[in-house]
N, C-alpha and C positions, 0 to 999 in steps of 0.2 A: 588210183581212182579208175573206175570202170563204168560209171553211170553218167551218161550225157546230161542228165538233169541236174547234176551237181557241179557242172562247169560254171566257173565265175568269169564274167567278162573282165578284160584288163581294165585297170583304172584309168588308162589313157585312151583318148579317142583315136579313130582312124588307124586301127591296127590292120595291116594287110591280111587278107583272108589266107594267104599262104603261110603267114606267121601263125595264125590261129590253127591251121591244119597241122603244122609242125608241132605245136604245143599239144594238141589233142592226141597226136600219135605218140609223143614222148610220154604222156601221162597214161597211155593205154586206154583211153576213152573209146568205147564202141557203142553202137546202137544195134539192136537185135537183127535188123535186116542187112547190116553192113558186111560187105566182103572186101577184104583188102584194107588199105589205109585211107585216112582222110586226105583229100586233095582240096586245093583252094576253091575250085569250082563247086565242090560238094558243100563246103561251108557257105559259099555265097548263095547257093540255091536254098539252103536251109534258112539263112537269114532273110531271104526275100519272100518266104512262104507265109502268107497271112494266116494260114491254118494254125500256126503256133500261138497266135494271139486270140484264137477262138473266133475267127472271121472267115468268110468265104465270099465268093462273087455269085451274083444271081445267075450268070450264064456259065462261064467256064473259069475255074480258079487257075488252072494251068496256064491259060492264055490271058489271065487278068481281064476278062470280059464281063461287062455288066456292072451292077451296083455292088459296092462292098457292104455286106450284111453280117449280122451275128450268126455264127454257125451252131450246129446241134451238139457240138462237143465243147468241153471246157478248154480254156486257154492254158497252154503249158508255159508260156512266157508272160511275165507281167508287162502291162502296157508301158510303164515308165522305162523298162529295160528296152523294149522294142523302140520306143521313141528316141532313146539314146543312140541306137544303131541307125534308125531311120528318122531323122529330124523333120522330114517333109511329110510324113504320114499323119 
């Protein structure tokens, strides 16, 4: 497998991000802009980025400032999958 869009989340909750990074590396999953291997903090940043569910902030997405609004791009992750990872959103 080499496409990050085909990655399936584990069936069990609370998988450590280091475990997910190890799995992505073992399966050879890469994204176009990636250099090197997956690391736990890379996975955590990706999972925390609302841009993947087609949303952004009115002020600064990187610093999570402002109101959360719909973005101009389509969601890459379905909302129910996002909610499984982020039950408080």
